[in-house]
Structures are given as C-alpha cells and as structure tokens.
N, C-alpha and C positions, 0 to 999 in steps of 0.2 A: 684531344687537341693537342697539336704540337706545339711546344713552347719557343716563343721568339726571343731573342737576345735582348736583354734589357738595357739599349744604348744609351736612354737617357739615364740612368742611375749611374752607369760605368763615367759618363761624362762629367755628373755632378760630383763623383767620386775625386775624381782627378783634377775637376775645375777648382778645388778648393786649393788656397795659396799654399797653405800649411802642409796639407799633404803630397802635393806636387813637388814641394821643395825636398820632402822625405824620399820620396820617390828617384829624384835625382841626384841624392846623396847615395843610395843604392847601386847607381851606375859604376860606383867603385869595384864593384865583382865583390864584394867581401859582405858578410852579415853583419848587422850593426845593431847594438843594443838600444833599447828604447830611451836611456839617456843621451845616447851619443846622436840619435834622431832627434830628439827634442832641441838639443844644443843646436845642432846644424840648422834646423829649421826655425831656431830662435824664437821657441815657446817654451811654457813650463812643462813639467814631465806629467802632471795631472791633465793637461790638456793632450799631451801628445798621445796619452793612453787612450782617449776616445777616437782619435784620428786611426791610431793604430787599429784598433778595434773594426773600425768602418773598413780599412782596407784590407783586413783580413777576410771580413764576411762576405766582401766583393770579390774574393778570389784573386787580388793583386799580391798579398804579401803573404808568406808563411812564416810562423814562429817555430824554433826549436828552443827548448830549455838546457841550460848546461850549468849545474851548480845553481848559484843564486841569481843567474842572470838569464835572461830571454833574448835570443838573438832573431832578429828579422832579416828576411831576404826576399828577392821576388819568387812569387808562386810558381811560375814557370818562364822559361825563355822567351814566350811572347809577351809578357808584359813587360820585360826588358827592352824588347825590340820594339814594342808601344812607345816607350820613355824616349827610346832612342829617335823614334819618327818625330815626336814631337820636339826634340831638342833641335832636330834638323829643319824643321818648318817653323819654328816660332821666330817670330821677328826679334831681331837683335837690339841689345841695347847697351850702352857703354856701362861698366861697373869698375869699381877700384879694385886693381890687381890685388888679389890675395896673395900671390907667391912672389918671391924675388928671385932673380937671374939664377941665384945660387941653389934655389930650392929644389930637391930631387925630385918632386912631384913635377914640376916644369919641365924638367929635362928628358924624363921618360916614365910614363906610367901606363896603367890599364885603364880603358874608357868599357867598363864591364868586360866584354872578351875581345876588343881589337886596343891598338896601340893610340896612345895618345901624346902630348907633350913635344918635345922639339923631334923626338924620333919619329912619333906618330905625323906630325904635319911635314917633317922631312921626307918622308917614306912617299906621302901623297905627291910632294912637289916633284920627288925625281921620277915618282911614276907619270906625271903629267908632261915633264919637260922631256923624259924620253919617249913620251907617245905610247907609254904600254895602257894607259887608260886616257878617256877622253870623255867631255860632259855629255850625257844623253841629250840628243837633239829635242826629244819630245816629254821628256819628264826632267824639272827642275831640279838640282841637287842629287840625282842619280848620275851614276859613271858606267860607260863601257868599257871593256877590255877590249884592246885591239889585238890582230895576229900578233904583232911583236910582243903586247903584252902576255898573250898566252906562252908564246916560247919563253918569256922572263920568268913567269912563274913556273914552267915545268921545270927549267935549270935550278929553280930555288926549292922544287920538290912541293910545290903548293897542289893539291889535289884541287883543280878547279871545278872539274866533273861534279865532286861532293859539295863543292860551295853552290854550285847552279842547283843541285836538286835539295837543298835547304829550303824549308818553307819562311822566306824571310827576302828582303832586298838583297840583291846581288852585291852590287857596290855603290854606296854613296859617300856623300861629304857629311862629315859629322864636326858641328863647331867644337873645337877646343877650347875650352873655358879660361885656361891660365893665359894663352896667347891670342885668344879670339881671333883664331886661324883654324882651317878645316884639316882635319885628317882623314883616314879611310876607314869607314865604318861598313856595316854590312856583312854578310856571310865571307866574302872577300878578305874584309881586314881581318876577319875572326881566324881565316884559315892561315893567312899571313901569320898573324900573331902567335897561332900555335908552331907553325913551322920553325920560326925562330927560336922558340923556345925549346923545339926538338934537336935543334941544331946546337943548341947551346951558345946562341950568339946573345941570348938574353937571359938573365936570370931574375924569377920575382922574388922580391923581400918577403920573408914569412910575415903573415898578418898585414899585408899592404899592399897597396896597389903600385908601389912604387917599384920600377924596372931598373937592373943594372946592365948595362951594355959590357959584356966579357971582351978580354982581349981577341979572342976567336971572333967575336961579333964586331969589335972595330975594325979588324982587318978584312972583314966580309963584306962589311958596310961600304968601306972604302973602296973594295974592287967594285961594288956596285955604282961608284960615284958619289956617296953619300958620307960627309965630313963630319962627325960631331966629337966635341969634347969627351972626354972620359968621364963617366959618371963615379 
C-alpha cells in the first residue's frame, strides 16, 4: 500500500506557537544552537529540547554537532519555502519594533535566501515603480515579471529561466518584519540576491544575516534609481 503524506501531523507540528517561532528564527539563513532558539522563542532550554526533537522527527530540521554545540537548520529548502509561504499568507499584527533606524539588520539583511531590510523593500518598490514587476491578478501576494522586467533582469545578469525552473513560487511579496513592509521573495528574489553577491554589490557579514552595501553596490544601485545610505 502506498503511504500518503501525513499532513495532519505536519500541521500539528507547525501549529505549536513555540515551534513555529523557532522555524521563523531560522529564516535568518544560518544554523542556530538550541539555546539561541530557546531564547528567541521565549521558552526554557528543557522545553526547547522536546520541541526540537519533534521538529527533527518530522523532517523539518536537521542537526549538526560541532564541538560542544548542536546547530539546527532547515532540513531542506522546501521547509524554508513552507515557512516563507506561511509568513506571506499569515494575517498581520502590530508588534513593537525590535530594531532602531541605525540597526544594521534594519538596513540590509537576508531573509533566508533573499534580501530584506531597507535594501530588500527598496528593491521591490523600485521594481514596482519601474513596472518590472506587477501584482498577479489571480493569486494574492504573487508577482509577475513584465517584459521590461525581463530585460532589466537580463541586464543585471539574473538567470530568470533558472528561477522559473525551480520548484517554488517564482516571485512573491514577503513581509519584512522590521519595517512591516514587503520585500521580494521567491525564486526571483533569491536569484537577484545571488547576483548582487556575485557582482560584489553586497557583502554578507560572517556568521550573520546582515549585509553591507559596497561602494560598487552604492554606485550600481544609484544607477538603477535606488538611493540608500551607506551601511
């Protein structure tokens, strides 16, 4: 007999408030220790241990030991895309801002594999203003690349065909936690971030999701029409 996916089990696992907060923390795009996840979720370490075991058992997290520490990350990219989708469709609620305007994470950072912060929201605003992207008429939160957008991505060196071939949403709005505005998510957002790294327009700080915009990046972004303060 062919086994069917146990959707109810996964829904119950993700539906726990502490566990879903842990998953959201891993959208930083780097592995975190059990202690870091416990602190971020606002629970005791002993409680976090049980939650992490459940997340591992259900194939959502993978654990790697390094020295005295165990590091947790998404088991697959599909898990990250699942969390990204939940963040995109979840109803929005007002929260106290955790970052100040001078906070580097508020300026530019990664949200898993695409750009967030002022850089990420600015790039999406620019793409919409220049009509490189438009909202999908039939799918809320999803975006379509226009012909002028295809030309703009080609000039930037973004491989649109490869992004379209990936098994994930091509382009979508992803809520930016610090500014409570949208940035560009999906395969296109990841491809754009990858290209900006390759061009050395941005540099990722070691062991951090924070991004620094290089002098070359400042000039390149100004050429596109996006003016951001130096990071």
